[in-house]
N, C-alpha and C positions, 0 to 999 in steps of 0.2 A: 415559347411564342417567340421567334424571331423577329427581329427590325428590319428584315427585307422586304422591300415592296414587290408582291407577284402581282406580274399583269399578263393578261391571255394573249398568245401572239396571233394577229390575224395577218393570214396567205392569202396573198391577190391569188385568184384560180387560174386567173389567164398566164400572166408573169410567173408566177410562182415566188416571187420577191416576197418581201415583210412588209406590213402595209401600219405607220407609225401613224402616230395622232398626240400632236403637242396639249390639243384639247384634254384629252385623256390621262395624259401624266399630270398636266397641272391640277386639275381637278381631283383625279384619286390623290395626289398627294395633300391635297387640301381637307378632303373628305373622308377617305377611306381607312379604318382603325386598322393598321398594318397588324395590331395583334389578333384579327379574326380571318386576314385573308388565308386560303386552306389550311386552316386548323380546325382540328376537331377535338372538342373536350370530352377527355376521359375519366371526369369526376364529377357530381353535383357541384363541388367547391367551384371546379375550370366552368363550371356552366354559369353559376352564378357571379362571377368574374366577368366572363364574357358578355353576359346581357346588359352588366352594370357599365363598362366599357363601352356596348355598341348602343344603350341608351342616353350617355355622356355624349359621343359622337354626333348623336341624331339631334340632340339638343340645342350642341352648338353650329349647326348646320345652317339654321337661319343668318348666321353671323356670316357665313362665308356666301349664301346666297345672294343677300344685300351686296355684299361687293362684287360679286360675278353680273349683276343687275346694273351695278352703278358702272363698271368697266366696261358693258355693253353699250349701255347711252353714252358714257364717254367719247366710244369709237363712233358711233353714230352720227353724232355731233362733229367731231373731228372730219368724218368723210364729205359730212353735207357742207360743212365749211368750205373745206378744199374743193369738193364738186363745185361748187355757185364760184369759186373765185378762179376757177379754171374756165366756166363758161364763160365768164367776163373778159378774161384774159385771151380767150380763144381768137386767133387772127381770121377764123370764119364767120362772117355775119348770118349765114345760114344756121336755125336753130338747132336742127337736126346734124349738123357737122361742128358745131361748138358742143352740142351733146356727147358726140363721138370723142371729139379733143380731152373734154372734160374726164371721161369715162377711162380712156389710155393714161391720162395723168395723174387719176387717184387711185389705180391699183391698189397700191400699198396701203392704202385707206382703208380699201373696200374688205383687203384680206385680213387687216386689222378686227372689221365690224363681223366680218362671218366667224374669225375665230373667237371672238368674246360671244357669239351666239353660241357655236359649237360645245364653249364651256360650260354655258347654261344651260345647255339639254343634257350634255353627258350629267351633269351635278344633278338635274332634276329626274332624271334616271338612275344614277348611283343613290340619290336617295330612297326611291322606291324599292330597291335593290335591299340596299341596308333595311329597310322598314319589316321587308318579307324575311330577312334573314334573321330580325330580334323576335318577329312573331313566331318562326321556327324554333327559334332556341327557347321563347317562353312556353309554346305547347308543349317541348321534350321536358321542360322543367316541369310543367303540370303531371306530366306523365311517370316521371322520374318520381317526384315527390308522391302520386299516388301507389305506386307499387311500392314504394318504402312502407310506406302507411299500411295496405293490404298484408305486407309480408312479415310487419310488425317491426323493422330493422330501428334501431335507436330506441324502442319503447321499454319501458321496465316492467 
């Protein structure tokens, strides 16, 4: 069980370029049990360990999620504050032009809001994937235990 984080490469079908995601990188580092990525258990002990690691990580996920929600809300608040400030500062008296002026001058804040939303969405999807993996390992563990009991392994 190595310590390297392995991610899936996504390639743009039109340009052929690698598509990278800042949101994915941050959330994967926060939530993904490195021990579980591309690792297949080879015995009952490994399986039990992976179930324990995965359960612990899922148990800690709410702490990560609340921080991601806080980050999203702070980014939205900063964007709204800066946007309002730019509408008021706009040299244009027409509201439509003032809004366009504010949109132009708050692009960085909007980017921060969108990144926070992407991180939150990815974290939610990742949590679902981790739960599915846990259920799979639990079912595998149950089947393995049943086969050991049926064959009499470990019984005297």
